[in-house]
N, C-alpha and C positions, 0 to 999 in steps of 0.2 A: 680796190681789186675788181669790183664789177665793171668799172669803166675800162680798166686795163684789159680785162677779159673780152669785153666788147670790141676793143681795138684789135686784139689778136685775132678774133673771129672775123672781123672785117677784112683783114689782110689775108688770113689763111683760107677762108672759105670752108667748104666742106672737105674735111681732111681727118687724118689721124693725128692727134695732138700728143706731144711728148713734153712733160715738164718735170723738172727736178726741184725739190724742196719748195721754195716760194713759187717757182714756175709751175710746179704741180698743182698748187692751190689755185693759181691763175687758170690753168686748164680745167680744173675741177669746177670752178665758177662758170667758165664758158659752157661746159657740158650740162650744168644744171640750168643755166639761163637760156641757152640756145642749143638744145639737143639735136636739132636738125642739121647743125654744122659739124657734128662730131661723129665720124665713122668709127672711131676707136680712140681709146684714151690710154696713155702710158704714164703712170704716176710713179716717180722715182723719189724715194725717201720723203714722202709727202704725208701731211696730216690734214684732217678736215676741221682743224681748229681746236681751241681750248674750251671745253664745256663749262667749267666752273667759273662763274663771274668774278670771284675773288682772285683766282689764279690768272684770269684774263687781265684784270686790272693791274695785278703785280707785274705781269709780263709787259704791259703797256708802259708802266713806270720804268721798268728796267730798260726797255728799248729807247725810251726818251733819254734816260741817263746815258746810255751808250751813244746816242746821237749827239748829246752835248759834249761828251768826251771827244768824239770824232771832230766836232766843230772846233774844239779847243786844240786838239793835238794833230789834226790833219790825217790824210788818207793813209800815208805809209805806216804810221803807228797803229792806226785802226786795223789795217790789213795784217800786220804782224801779230796783233792781239787776237784777231779772228782766226788766223791760221794756227794759233797756239791753243785754241779752245779744245775741250774734250771732243766736241763734235767733229773736229778736223784732225784729231790726233792720229788717225790711221792713214791719213793722206801723205804719201811720200813727197819729199821736197820737189822731186822732179815732176810731179803731177799737180803741184799747187797753182800753176799759172800765175805766179806772183806778178810778173811784169804786166800781164793783161789786167789783173785786178787793180793794179796801180793806176790804170787809165780812168778809173771811176773818179767822180768828183765828190767833194764834201757835201754839196747840196743834194746831189742825187742819192748818195748813200743815206744821209740823214733823213731825207724824205721817204725813202724806202722803209727805214726803221719805223718811222712815225705813222706812215699811211698804209703800209702793207704787212706789218708784223702780225703775228698770231694774236697779239693782245688787242689789236685794233679791229681786225676783221671778225665778223660773227662766225660761230661754229656752224658747220654744214652737215654734221653727223645725221641729223634727223631727216635730211633730204636725200641721202645716198641711195635709198631703195628706189627712188624715181629715175635713176640713171638707166638708160636703155642701151647705151653703146657698150660694146665689149671693152673691158678694162683690164689692163695688166698693171699690177702693182709690184714694183721691184724695190727690194731693200737689201742691205748688207747684213750678214749674220753678226758682225761685230757691233753694229749699231742697235743695241738692245732696245732702246726707246722707240726708234722708228720701225724696228721689226715688229714690235707689239702694235704700234699704230697701223702698220701695213695689214696685220691680221685683222684688226678692227675694221679697217676700210673694206677689206674683202668680205667680211661678214656682213657689214652694213649694205654693201652694194648687192650682194647675193650671187645668184648663179652666173651672171655675166662677168664676174670678176675672177681673175686668176692671180694668185700670189706666187712670186718667184723670189726666193732668198738666195743671194749670191754668197757663197762661202768665202770667208777671208776678207770681206769688204766691210767698210764702215759706211758713214753717211754719204760720202761722195762715190758711191759704188761705180758710177760710169767712168770716173777718173782713176779709181783704185784698181779695178778689174775690167778694163775696157773690152777685152776680147770676150770674156764671159758675159758681160752686159750685152754686147752686140749679139752674141749667140742667142741669148734668152729673148731679146726683143725681136730679132729677125725670125726666129722659130715661131714665136707667137703671131707675128704679122702674117707669115706664110700659111699658118694653120687656122687663123681666126678671121682675118679681114679678107672679105671677098670683093 
């Protein structure tokens, strides 16, 4: 993740960074490592990691098992199983972008699970108060786990953080309620980023 964050920063330069789920963790890593590049930060359905070492180890084992299943069964079965998880349960079939997801490769997805999962990456909760960039945290009201994590992120970051909860959306809030999501983000950008 730190290497990926550095690459994103090298390409994006000084900017407002928007990241969803794992992409949010990538943007968070960039903001912590190179705050001078981050004018603002939008974290969508994001966590700062798993605190408990035993839970992190269990997640790492689960991600490795999922990677092995992916390697055995292929991308299509993996995508079908992923879209059937409770995390994606509120995402309508029309918003699943299944065809686009099928362009992923076995090696790429397995590598992502093993190298960028929350079981592999260290938690960043203790560093949140060092963030200086204005930060918008967006979560869906139906995603109870990430709504709580969003509240924790906002509290950890402090006064520069704004929490927005989009009613009727789950984890993929930007796909489930795109108009509401854009309204929240655009309003925040207009009133926060100068």
